DSSP file (Angstrom, degrees, kcal/mol; ACC not computed):
  #  RESIDUE AA STRUCTURE BP1 BP2  ACC     N-H-->O    O-->H-N    N-H-->O    O-->H-N    TCO  KAPPA ALPHA  PHI   PSI    X-CA   Y-CA   Z-CA
    1    1 A M              0   0    0      0, 0.0     3,-0.1     0, 0.0     0, 0.0   0.000 360.0 360.0 360.0 142.2   17.5   -5.9  155.0
    2    2 A K        -     0   0    0      1,-0.1     5,-0.0     2,-0.1     0, 0.0  -0.349 360.0 -90.6 -69.7 152.2   18.3   -6.7  158.7
    3    3 A P     >  -     0   0    0      0, 0.0     4,-2.0     0, 0.0     3,-0.5  -0.302  36.5-114.5 -60.7 151.2   17.2  -10.0  160.1
    4    4 A L  H  > S+     0   0    0      1,-0.2     4,-2.8     2,-0.2     5,-0.2   0.870 113.9  58.3 -56.8 -40.7   13.8  -10.0  161.7
    5    5 A T  H  > S+     0   0    0      1,-0.2     4,-2.3     2,-0.2    -1,-0.2   0.890 107.6  46.7 -61.1 -38.7   15.2  -10.6  165.2
    6    6 A L  H  > S+     0   0    0     -3,-0.5     4,-2.5     2,-0.2    -1,-0.2   0.888 111.6  50.9 -70.3 -38.1   17.3   -7.5  165.0
    7    7 A R  H  X S+     0   0    0     -4,-2.0     4,-2.1     2,-0.2    -2,-0.2   0.906 111.4  48.3 -64.5 -40.4   14.5   -5.4  163.8
    8    8 A I  H  X S+     0   0    0     -4,-2.8     4,-2.6     2,-0.2    -2,-0.2   0.932 110.9  50.7 -63.9 -45.2   12.3   -6.6  166.6
    9    9 A A  H  X S+     0   0    0     -4,-2.3     4,-2.4     1,-0.2    -2,-0.2   0.912 110.4  49.1 -59.9 -43.5   15.0   -5.9  169.1
   10   10 A E  H  X S+     0   0    0     -4,-2.5     4,-2.1     1,-0.2    -1,-0.2   0.897 110.8  50.8 -62.7 -39.9   15.5   -2.4  167.8
   11   11 A H  H  X S+     0   0    0     -4,-2.1     4,-1.8     2,-0.2     5,-0.2   0.913 110.0  49.4 -64.1 -43.0   11.7   -1.8  168.0
   12   12 A V  H  X S+     0   0    0     -4,-2.6     4,-3.1     1,-0.2    -2,-0.2   0.925 110.3  50.8 -62.5 -44.6   11.6   -3.0  171.6
   13   13 A I  H  < S+     0   0    0     -4,-2.4    -1,-0.2     1,-0.2    -2,-0.2   0.887 112.4  47.0 -61.3 -39.1   14.5   -0.7  172.5
   14   14 A Q  H  < S+     0   0    0     -4,-2.1    -1,-0.2    -5,-0.2    -2,-0.2   0.818 125.8  27.6 -71.4 -30.3   12.8    2.2  171.0
   15   15 A N  H  < S+     0   0    0     -4,-1.8    -2,-0.2    -5,-0.2    -3,-0.2   0.636 102.9  80.9-111.9 -16.9    9.4    1.6  172.6
   16   16 A A  S  < S-     0   0    0     -4,-3.1    -4,-0.0    -5,-0.2     0, 0.0  -0.507  90.5 -89.5 -92.9 160.9    9.9   -0.3  175.8
   17   17 A D    >   -     0   0    0     -2,-0.2     3,-2.6     1,-0.2     6,-0.4  -0.528  38.1-131.8 -61.4 125.0   10.9    1.1  179.2
   18   18 A P  T 3  S+     0   0    0      0, 0.0    41,-0.2     0, 0.0    -1,-0.2   0.716 105.8  54.1 -58.3 -20.4   14.7    1.0  179.2
   19   19 A S  T 3  S+     0   0    0      4,-0.1     2,-0.1     5,-0.0    -2,-0.1   0.424  87.0 108.6 -92.9   2.6   14.7   -0.7  182.6
   20   20 A S  S <> S-     0   0    0     -3,-2.6     4,-2.0     1,-0.1     3,-0.2  -0.435  77.3-123.4 -79.5 153.6   12.4   -3.5  181.5
   21   21 A S  H  > S+     0   0    0      1,-0.2     4,-2.5     2,-0.2     5,-0.2   0.826 112.0  58.2 -64.9 -30.8   13.7   -7.1  181.0
   22   22 A S  H  > S+     0   0    0      2,-0.2     4,-2.0     1,-0.2    -1,-0.2   0.893 106.6  47.9 -67.0 -37.6   12.5   -7.1  177.4
   23   23 A A  H  > S+     0   0    0     -6,-0.4     4,-2.3     2,-0.2    -2,-0.2   0.892 111.1  51.6 -67.3 -38.8   14.6   -4.0  176.7
   24   24 A H  H  X S+     0   0    0     -4,-2.0     4,-2.2     2,-0.2    -2,-0.2   0.929 110.3  47.9 -63.2 -44.9   17.6   -5.7  178.4
   25   25 A R  H  X S+     0   0    0     -4,-2.5     4,-2.5     1,-0.2    -1,-0.2   0.890 110.3  53.0 -62.7 -38.4   17.1   -8.9  176.3
   26   26 A A  H  X S+     0   0    0     -4,-2.0     4,-2.4     2,-0.2    -1,-0.2   0.911 107.9  50.2 -64.2 -41.9   16.9   -6.7  173.2
   27   27 A V  H  X S+     0   0    0     -4,-2.3     4,-2.0     1,-0.2    -1,-0.2   0.927 111.8  48.6 -60.3 -44.6   20.2   -5.0  174.0
   28   28 A M  H  X S+     0   0    0     -4,-2.2     4,-0.6     1,-0.2    -2,-0.2   0.895 109.9  51.9 -63.8 -39.7   21.8   -8.4  174.5
   29   29 A L  H >< S+     0   0    0     -4,-2.5     3,-0.7     1,-0.2    -1,-0.2   0.918 110.0  48.4 -63.3 -43.7   20.4   -9.7  171.2
   30   30 A I  H 3< S+     0   0    0     -4,-2.4    -1,-0.2     1,-0.2     4,-0.2   0.878 119.3  38.6 -63.9 -37.7   21.8   -6.7  169.3
   31   31 A H  H 3X S+     0   0    0     -4,-2.0     4,-2.5    -5,-0.2     3,-0.3   0.358  84.0 107.2 -97.0   5.6   25.2   -7.0  170.8
   32   32 A R  H <X S+     0   0    0     -3,-0.7     4,-3.1    -4,-0.6     5,-0.3   0.888  76.1  53.2 -53.2 -45.8   25.4  -10.8  170.9
   33   33 A P  H  > S+     0   0    0      0, 0.0     4,-2.3     0, 0.0    -1,-0.2   0.922 112.9  43.9 -59.9 -41.9   27.9  -11.1  168.0
   34   34 A D  H  > S+     0   0    0     -3,-0.3     4,-2.4    -4,-0.2    -2,-0.2   0.906 115.5  48.2 -67.3 -41.1   30.3   -8.7  169.8
   35   35 A I  H  X S+     0   0    0     -4,-2.5     4,-2.3     2,-0.2    -1,-0.2   0.931 112.8  48.0 -64.7 -45.5   29.8  -10.4  173.1
   36   36 A Q  H  X S+     0   0    0     -4,-3.1     4,-2.6    -5,-0.2    -2,-0.2   0.905 111.3  50.9 -62.9 -41.7   30.3  -13.8  171.7
   37   37 A D  H  X S+     0   0    0     -4,-2.3     4,-1.7    -5,-0.3    -1,-0.2   0.920 109.9  49.7 -61.8 -44.0   33.5  -12.7  169.9
   38   38 A A  H  <>S+     0   0    0     -4,-2.4     5,-2.6     2,-0.2    -1,-0.2   0.900 111.4  49.3 -62.8 -40.4   34.9  -11.2  173.0
   39   39 A I  H ><5S+     0   0    0     -4,-2.3     3,-1.8     1,-0.2    -2,-0.2   0.934 110.1  50.5 -63.2 -45.8   34.2  -14.4  174.9
   40   40 A E  H 3<5S+     0   0    0     -4,-2.6    -1,-0.2     1,-0.3    -2,-0.2   0.795 107.1  55.3 -63.7 -28.0   35.8  -16.5  172.2
   41   41 A R  T 3<5S-     0   0    0     -4,-1.7    -1,-0.3    -5,-0.2    -2,-0.2   0.371 126.7 -99.2 -87.8   5.1   38.9  -14.3  172.3
   42   42 A G  T < 5S+     0   0    0     -3,-1.8    -3,-0.2     1,-0.3     2,-0.2   0.542  70.8 147.4  96.8   7.9   39.3  -14.9  176.1
   43   43 A C      < -     0   0    0     -5,-2.6    -1,-0.3    -6,-0.2     2,-0.1  -0.521  47.5-119.1 -75.2 143.7   37.7  -11.8  177.6
   44   44 A S     >  -     0   0    0     -2,-0.2     4,-2.0     1,-0.1     5,-0.2  -0.445  16.7-119.4 -78.4 156.2   35.9  -12.4  180.9
   45   45 A L  H  > S+     0   0    0      1,-0.2     4,-2.9     2,-0.2     5,-0.2   0.872 114.8  56.3 -61.6 -35.8   32.2  -11.7  181.3
   46   46 A L  H  > S+     0   0    0      1,-0.2     4,-2.7     2,-0.2    -1,-0.2   0.920 107.7  46.2 -63.7 -43.6   33.1   -9.1  184.0
   47   47 A S  H  > S+     0   0    0      2,-0.2     4,-2.0     1,-0.2    -1,-0.2   0.870 113.6  49.6 -68.2 -34.6   35.4   -7.2  181.7
   48   48 A I  H  X S+     0   0    0     -4,-2.0     4,-2.6     2,-0.2     5,-0.2   0.943 113.2  46.4 -66.2 -47.5   32.8   -7.3  178.9
   49   49 A W  H  X S+     0   0    0     -4,-2.9     4,-3.0     1,-0.2     5,-0.2   0.926 111.6  51.3 -61.5 -45.1   30.0   -6.1  181.2
   50   50 A K  H  X S+     0   0    0     -4,-2.7     4,-2.9     1,-0.2    -1,-0.2   0.920 112.2  46.9 -59.0 -44.2   32.2   -3.3  182.6
   51   51 A T  H  X S+     0   0    0     -4,-2.0     4,-2.0     2,-0.2     6,-0.2   0.945 115.3  44.3 -63.6 -48.8   33.1   -2.1  179.2
   52   52 A L  H  <>S+     0   0    0     -4,-2.6     5,-2.5     1,-0.2     6,-1.0   0.871 115.1  49.7 -65.3 -35.9   29.5   -2.2  177.9
   53   53 A S  H ><5S+     0   0    0     -4,-3.0     3,-1.2    -5,-0.2    -2,-0.2   0.933 110.6  48.7 -67.2 -46.0   28.3   -0.6  181.2
   54   54 A D  H 3<5S+     0   0    0     -4,-2.9    -2,-0.2     1,-0.3    -1,-0.2   0.840 110.8  51.9 -62.0 -33.3   30.9    2.2  181.0
   55   55 A E  T 3<5S-     0   0    0     -4,-2.0    -1,-0.3    -5,-0.2    -2,-0.2   0.565 115.9-117.5 -79.3  -8.3   29.9    2.8  177.3
   56   56 A G  T < 5S+     0   0    0     -3,-1.2    -3,-0.2    -4,-0.4    -2,-0.1   0.622  82.0 120.3  81.7  13.4   26.2    3.1  178.4
   57   57 A V  S   <S+     0   0    0     -5,-2.5     2,-0.4    -6,-0.2    -4,-0.2   0.919  75.1  35.1 -75.8 -44.8   25.2    0.1  176.3
   58   58 A V        -     0   0    0     -6,-1.0    -2,-0.2    -9,-0.2    -1,-0.2  -0.902  56.7-176.8-112.0 141.0   23.9   -1.9  179.3
   59   59 A N        +     0   0    0     -2,-0.4     2,-0.3   -41,-0.2    -1,-0.1  -0.120  58.7  85.1-125.4  35.4   22.1   -0.4  182.2
   60   60 A F  S    S-     0   0    0      1,-0.1    -2,-0.1   -36,-0.1     5,-0.0  -0.887  81.2 -82.9-134.1 165.2   21.6   -3.5  184.3
   61   61 A G     >  -     0   0    0     -2,-0.3     4,-2.1     1,-0.1     5,-0.1  -0.026  35.0-108.7 -71.2 168.3   23.8   -5.4  186.8
   62   62 A Y  H  > S+     0   0    0      1,-0.2     4,-2.7     2,-0.2     5,-0.2   0.881 115.6  54.7 -63.8 -41.9   26.5   -7.9  186.2
   63   63 A Q  H  > S+     0   0    0      1,-0.2     4,-2.0     2,-0.2    -1,-0.2   0.903 109.8  47.2 -62.9 -39.8   24.4  -10.9  187.5
   64   64 A A  H  > S+     0   0    0      2,-0.2     4,-2.6     1,-0.2    -1,-0.2   0.909 110.2  53.8 -65.4 -40.8   21.6  -10.1  185.1
   65   65 A F  H  X S+     0   0    0     -4,-2.1     4,-2.7     1,-0.2    -2,-0.2   0.928 107.5  50.6 -58.0 -46.2   24.2   -9.8  182.3
   66   66 A R  H  X S+     0   0    0     -4,-2.7     4,-2.5     1,-0.2    -1,-0.2   0.908 110.2  49.7 -59.4 -42.7   25.6  -13.2  183.1
   67   67 A R  H  X S+     0   0    0     -4,-2.0     4,-2.5     1,-0.2    -2,-0.2   0.923 111.6  48.3 -62.5 -43.8   22.0  -14.7  183.0
   68   68 A Y  H  X S+     0   0    0     -4,-2.6     4,-2.7     2,-0.2     5,-0.2   0.908 111.4  49.8 -64.2 -41.4   21.4  -13.1  179.6
   69   69 A V  H  X S+     0   0    0     -4,-2.7     4,-2.7     2,-0.2     5,-0.3   0.945 111.9  48.2 -61.2 -47.5   24.7  -14.3  178.2
   70   70 A R  H  X S+     0   0    0     -4,-2.5     4,-2.1     1,-0.2    -2,-0.2   0.911 113.5  47.6 -59.6 -42.9   24.0  -17.8  179.4
   71   71 A A  H  X S+     0   0    0     -4,-2.5     4,-2.5     2,-0.2    -1,-0.2   0.902 113.2  47.6 -66.9 -41.1   20.5  -17.7  177.9
   72   72 A L  H  X S+     0   0    0     -4,-2.7     4,-1.8     2,-0.2    -2,-0.2   0.901 113.0  47.8 -67.7 -40.2   21.7  -16.4  174.6
   73   73 A M  H  X S+     0   0    0     -4,-2.7     4,-1.2    -5,-0.2    -1,-0.2   0.887 113.7  47.6 -69.0 -38.1   24.5  -18.9  174.3
   74   74 A T  H  X S+     0   0    0     -4,-2.1     4,-0.9    -5,-0.3     3,-0.3   0.909 111.4  50.9 -67.0 -42.7   22.1  -21.8  175.1
   75   75 A A  H  < S+     0   0    0     -4,-2.5     3,-0.3     1,-0.2    -2,-0.2   0.844 107.2  54.4 -64.1 -33.6   19.5  -20.5  172.7
   76   76 A Q  H  < S+     0   0    0     -4,-1.8    -1,-0.2     1,-0.2    -2,-0.2   0.828 108.0  48.2 -71.7 -31.3   22.1  -20.3  169.9
   77   77 A T  H  <        0   0    0     -4,-1.2    -1,-0.2    -3,-0.3    -2,-0.2   0.630 360.0 360.0 -84.9 -13.3   23.2  -23.9  170.3
   78   78 A D     <        0   0    0     -4,-0.9    -1,-0.2    -3,-0.3    -2,-0.1   0.477 360.0 360.0 -75.4 360.0   19.6  -25.3  170.3
């Protein structure tokens, strides 16, 4: 069974307005392992955002992406 946080994120994505901040946070939560891995391997946040944006994974701007990454990384270390 998937962790509860991932199930909640999937539920939010399915039911929330795709342009809402809760949907954006859910997308980031689901993709956090890949994003974190890319950062650890030396990829810039801009290149990660561009790739995810081109793939249609994220539909929000780069500055918002940076805020979400910072919040997720801070939350993980707490």
